[in-house]
C-alpha angles and dihedrals in degrees: 000000000000091000090052092052092049092051091048090052092052092048090051090055096252118149117235092194119105116251116262116280110280095015119126128210092223133014137183123222120202129163091213094059096251092119134058092266137023099210131053093229091054088054091050091049092050102044122090124231109284093024132124130240111203112199122202121216119291145088111276109201102203145103111248135195129193106199124215090252092067094077119177099009124149130215111199134176109227098222099053090236115111093209092060096067117047127178105195143173135152111221118139129195090260097044110121122239120218089266092056097253121114131245099238122211098294092041092054093068118124088207127024113190119188103158123111117232092027120161130192126183138175101003142099131239114199139181104197098186108150113214093192093055093050110046088156090069111081099175098069101171105132118179122205095188134009114192126190102161134104127236092022123163127198112185122182092349126148123214115196127188144096118239116026096356098166121030103193100189143150133243093255142352107285095021124112124239115184114196129177119202108189124183090348131151120221127181134184146104118230118047089326096166106045145146143071101284125120095244131174120200104196120185090347128162108222117191117202104203124222114244091182097256123134092208113024123025096156151277129289096208141024105179122185098188115172115253092240093052113086092194127063122141124355119186108188137170089358140124132231115207129188143163090199122120119284114276094006103115131074123213089222154307133225115263117208104184109219090354092297106176091199093063099095109173117231118193131158121185111189139171089357130138113241125197129227088259090077114099120243086236096042103176123072143180125266131203093342095312117120120234088219090071091056127082102252121156142161128201130193096333120169140202134064092301095055122100149137136229141104092307093050109061111205124211108245112246090236089061098044092094090061092056105063132118092256094050093050094048104037098085117165095313099054095243110183117178092154118127 
């Protein structure tokens, strides 16, 4: 019987090895000292792969990193309310380090998460960089979260920022990073959902912030999907909200990092409510690359910002079944976190 259980564990992918010395299966983070650690990073450092870090209410002002070695860990807010647990910092791309160099876009991230099988629930990640307070900083990209893992789930998580809020990326060019954002809230203005991951935003609330322009307040997406990958970003069953001027926001533009011609953006926005702030021609060019060469589609969107026409490619009904959360996330192993 014992042998059978051990074999079953191995087949299920469970590790029979003991956790590293000093690592704990589960830890509690609390600013007031009532947990095992007072910072989120200390909890990450202490937990073993597959473990859970429970975070008590508070604002944790720190930059955190989840390395690739911490596979399968969970960060969870203890109250179930995302607003109660906030991980926050305020670096921008142009913020100077102590050595005089700058952080760059990726380095500005409040949270960098590289581990496969990562889960976060009921918490907020924020980059609180204030452009108005720092006119001396010209590179104002300020990432709240950069993700590079595969089989990642964010459930009831809030992402707050302005430019480049969520960098949904992969571990390397040509690798796949499947990420499921369920019941999440994301806010920003310029390219605030960007990267080459295969990312599904299911029942999300996406807030397009007002920069005060009457004509161009920003871009929801800037995907850099690899040419060989049929699946980039899917926004489904969601709502976009904005107080910005009518017809002043784009749905997206194609990002070609470093002029990479094989980064062919793929974005589908379907069955999602769009506000009046969305432009009638909602896709636009970027860095000399035409949006018409990208893979941009809408399908059955609603609201005052929805529309059709030559500048709004619609997903053919016959193809709609190939652009669902399950199709995007299945990959070669049949992963299905959708519920």
